[in-house]
N, C-alpha and C positions, 0 to 999 in steps of 0.2 A: 659379208653378212654372216657366213658360217663361223668366221673367227669370232664375231661378236657373241653369237649364241654359245660358243664353247666357253668364252670368258664368263658369261652369266652362269652357266652350269657349274663351273668351278667355284664361283663366288658363293652360290647357294649351298653347294656341298660343304664348303668351309664353314659357313654359318651354322649349318645343321650339326656338324661335328662339334663345334665349340659349344653350342647350346646343349647338345646331348651329353657332353662330358662334364659340364660345369654344374654340379649338383646344387651348390649353395645359391647359384643364380636362378635356379628353377624351383626351388622348394621354399615354403613358408611355414614356419612353426607356429601353430595356434596356441592359444593359452591352455595351460594344463592344470591350473589351480582350481579354486572353487568356482561355483556358479553363483554369481551375485544377482539376487532377484529384486531387492528393493532397498531404499535408504529412507530413513525417517528422522527428521523431516527431509524432504527432497528439495525444498526451496526456502529462502528466507529473504527478508528485506535487508539491504545493505545497512550495516551498523554504523558506518562512519568511523572517525578517529576515536570516539569514546565508547566503542562497542565492547562486548564481552565475548569470551570464548564460547563456542557452541559445541554441544555434545550431540553426535549423530549416532544412530543405530543402524547397523548393516545386517541384512538378512540374506541367507543363502546357505549353501553347503557344497562340499564338506569343509568346515573350518577346523583348525586345530589350535591348541593353546599358544602356538607361536605365530599364528596368522596375524598380520598387521594390515591396517587400512592405509591407503595411499591417496594423496590429494595432489592431482597434477604431477604424479610421479614422486612426490615427497612423502616420507613416512610420517604418520600421525601417531600420537600416543594412543595405544589401543589396549582395551581390556576385554577379554572374552567373558561371556555369560555362560555359566555351566548349569546343566540340569542335575538331577539326583544321581545320575550315573556318570557324572563328569564329562558328558558330551557337550561340545560347544554349540549352543543354539543360536547365538548371535554375537556380534561384536559392538562394543561401545568405543567410539573414537572421538577425540577432542580436536576441534578445528580452531586454531588460534584466531583471535579477533582480527588480526591484521589481514588474514586471508579472506574475510568476508566484509571488509570495510567498503569495497566498491562494487557496483553492479557488474555482472558478468556470468560466466559459466565455468564450472570446474569439473574435471574428470575424476571420478572416484572409482577405485578398484581395490582389491586385496592381493596381498603377496603371502603365500604359504611357504613353509620350509620345503626345499626340493633338492634333488641331486641328479646328476647325469646330464649329458648334453641334450637329451630329448625332453627335458622337463624344466619349465621356467617358473612354475609356481604362481603364475599370474591368473587372476580371474578376468572375466569380461569387465567392461567399463560402463558405469552409469553416469548420467549428467546430473550435476547439482546446480540449481539456478539461484543466482543472487540477484534479486529484484531491486529496482531503484527504490529508495525510501519513499513511503507514502507521504502525501501532503498532510499537514496537520489540520485539525479542526479549529477554526477561529474562535476566539473568546472575546466577545464584545463587552466592555465594562461601562462605557458611558458615551453619551452624545451631547454636543453643545453647538448651538442652543437647543432647548428641548421644546420650544413652542414658538408660534408666530400668530399674528392676527389674520383672520380671514381676509382675503384680497391682497395679501402682501406680495411684494416682488419676490423673485427667486432668492432662496436662502442658502448660504454656504454652511454646510454641516461638517463639524469635526467629530470624527468617531475614534474613540480610544479603546485599546484592547491589546491582545497579544496574538501571536501566530498568524498575522496577516501575511499574505504573499505579495511581494512587490510586483508592479506592472511589468518589470523587466523579465520576470520568469517566463519560460517558454509557454506556459499555460495561459498567459495573459494576466495572471495575478488575481487577487481578491476582487469581488464585485459587491456592490451594495444594492439591496432591494428595499422598496417601499411597499408595504402591504396595507391596503385599506379598502373597505367596501367590497370585499370579495375579489379584488384584483391585485396583481403584483406588477410593479413598475421598476425597471432597472434605473438607478440613478447614475448620472455621469460623474466620474471621479477625475480629479485633477492631480491628486498625489496619493500614492499608496506606499507606505513603509511597513516594517514589521509590527509596529505598535500604533500607527495612526493613519487614518484615511481622511482625505478631504473630498466631500461629495457635494453635489448641488441638487437641492429640491426645487424643481421648476415651479413657476407661478401657477401653472395649470393645476397642480396638486394642492395649492393653498387657497383656492377660490372660495371655499366654504368650510364651515366647522366640520372637522373630522379628526380621527385619531389614526395616525399612520405608524405602523410598526416597522422599525428599521432593523434589518438583519444584514449580516455579512456572510458571503458564500465563498468558500475556497474550492476551486476546481480540483479534480483528481489529477494526480501526477501523470504525465504523458508516458505511456508504456514504451519501453525500449526492447528491441529484439537482440538478445545475446547471441554470441557466435553459434550457438547450437541451432538457432532459428526458432526456438521455442518462445512464444510470446509471454507477456506478463499481464494476465487479466485480473489479478487479485490484490495488487498493492497500490491502488490509485489514491486512496485516502480522501481527504477533503471533506466537504459538507457544509451545512449551515450552522451558524452560531446558535447555541441554546438561548442565549440572552437576546431578546428582541425588544428593546425599550421603545416606548411610545412617544411620538412627536405630536404634540397637540396643536391643532389649528383652531384656536378659539380665544375668546376674551373672558370666558367663564373660568374663574379660579378653581372651582370644584372639578369641572370637566378636565382642566389642565392637569390637576394633581392626580386624578384617576387615570388619565391617559398615560402620564409619565410613568406610573407604577406598573402599567400593563406590560407583560412580557419580560419584566425584570426578574431574573432568577439567580439567587446566590450560588446555585450549583453550576453556573456557567464556567467557572474556573476549574472545574473538575477535569482531571487529565484522563480519566477512564471513560471513554464513550459508551462502553457497555453498561457500566454502573449508572451513568447518567440516563441512558435510555430506559433503564428500569425504574429510576426514581424521579426523573424530571418530567413534568407535564409538558405537552406540546399544545401550542395555541394555534387555532385556526387562522386563516388569512384575514378574516374580518374581525378577529378578536372576540367572537361570540362563544365559540365552542372550545372546550378544553378536553384533551384526551390524556389519560394517564394510566399507569399500570399499578397493580397492587398484588403483593405476593403473600399468601397465607398457606401454611402447611405444605410448602413445596409446590403450590400451584399458583400460576400467574393468571390474572384476569385483566382485560382492558376495559376501562370505563370512559364514557363520554358524558360531559356535563355541559348543559346549556346555561350559560351565565345569565340569560334573560328570564329563566324560570322564576316566577314570583315577583319579577320586576314590573314597574309601571309600563304601560303600552308605549311603544316608540323606543324601546330599549335598543 
């Protein structure tokens, strides 16, 4: 027992001596370069194979004219921004499109000129998040057929347009909604491709004269969690088509023509959702009320119009 204790004492002493004499095994050199405080932008949606280079701005201090930005340890083309006294106030760096083509997280830091074994010129590291691309806004161009007689059996509806999301997508794909008489009903779909959807209008919705507005809805992209653990709350995309053509359940030709024209908007093919939101009227679920914006002298106002104003009773 005494011999075992002596062996242990010798072993611990040897470990202590080795640890105490091996400086490089016990010391860690911290970053000695600039203090990086922010990146702008700090996140972007993945650009895919057809993306463009991205310019980011790095803020912090102290930078010098030879400080360069690094992306996952690789040097970026960097340009310093100077003030009137030739002091570097920030850095502009170009991130090649290939580096932001896929979702993920990149580590960004700066490297300043340095000398001596105790100086590495490195700044701290900030995370840059590459979000999954957002789902597009669907554009509905036409429906066929566009009418049926009251009391008809279920109708197979073909919807044409662009930016539809196939059912195989993790989100479940595009869905079709029927809006009439103040309520919304989801229609069953049997086929969804990027440019065409086949849906079924059940007989229960065709029992009596009505005008049903047909819309396509794209769900938001499913957020992914990059290696940093930081979520993606801003790039879901999706939404409802601006175009919502009317399907007439009637034998009255005038009613059919009026219903078919309801909700049809030539701005539906616009690619800018912001511009469309400013210029495109939004139709209520029952087709009666229309909301729209108007801008004058830099001020925007929202207007609501009752389409039954001045119309015969029973509108």
